[in-house]
N, C-alpha and C positions, 0 to 999 in steps of 0.2 A: 198193378198199382197204378198208383194217383196221378204221380206228382207233386209239383209242386206245392208250396203251400198258398193258401190267396192271398199271406202277405210279398211271398217275393212278386208275384203277376202287377198286385198295383204299389211295392216298390218302381219297379222298372217301371209300371204305365206314369208316376209323378216325376219320373226321371225322366223319361223320352219330355214329356208335359214342360218338364221347365227347361230344358236343351230350345225346345221350340220358340215357349217367348222366348229367352234369352236369344232368339234369330232374331226374327219380331220388334226388339223392345233394339239392337243394336247394329244391326245389319244395314243400308241400306239399296238394296238390292232388291230390286219385283221382284224375281222368279229368288233372288235367296231366303224374301222374306213370304209369297208365298212356297219352297219345301218347310218353312217352319213351321209353317200353319198346317198343312198337312202332318209334319210330325209330334202337334200338338192335337191334330184331330183323331194321329196313330193309338197316344198314350190316349186317348179320349177310350179308347174303342176294348181297349188291353183293360181299362178297367171294368167300359161294361158286360165286356166277356169274366170278367172273374170277378166278379157281382153274379153274373145269370149261372155259374157255376157252382158257386158256394155255397146260392138260394135252391138250387134246384130247377129255375125258370130258365126256357129261354125265350123268354120277355126280351131279353138286354142284350140278347145274341141279332135278334132282327131287329133292334133299333138300334147294334150296333151297321147292322146291312146301310141302313133307313141316311144315317151321319156316312160312311163309304158312296152313297150314290151323290148330295150333297158335296162333298169332298171335287168326286168327282167334276159338278156342273163346273165349281168354284175356279181349281184350274183349267178347264174350258175356260173360258167366260175369262175367267186372270189373265191366261196364254196369249188369249187373243188384244185385248187391252196392251201387254207392252212387243205386239209383235207389230200394233195400228200401232206407238209411239215408236220403236225403235225405227219403223219405215219412216215418217216425217223429222229420218234423222236428228232428236231430244233428245239430253240429256238422260239417261233413264235412273235419275236420284229420286230416293220416295221422297227427301225433304227438299226438291225445285217440283215436285208435282203436284202443284197450288191452279193450276188451270185446269183440274181434269172437278170443280167444282163448281154447281151448279148457281 
């Protein structure tokens, strides 16, 4: 038994990506924005793995592992920034975080 067709995986990946994009665009909390970015990356990973399975190659799975490594480093940097901002007792509103501009 091979499991569901690739179209089902792509539909779930598109749903995950769209949900994450809505979270990034509509929310103001930096923590929720980071979680939404993770959902978007997971949707992209699922699409990469689905296409890799369709073509019978492992290159998509290897690229998905690289994306997971980048996502882990993004979480570390993002959570570090959120903790630093929270320690200064500043408002954690994405629209008001203009002081980070260079």
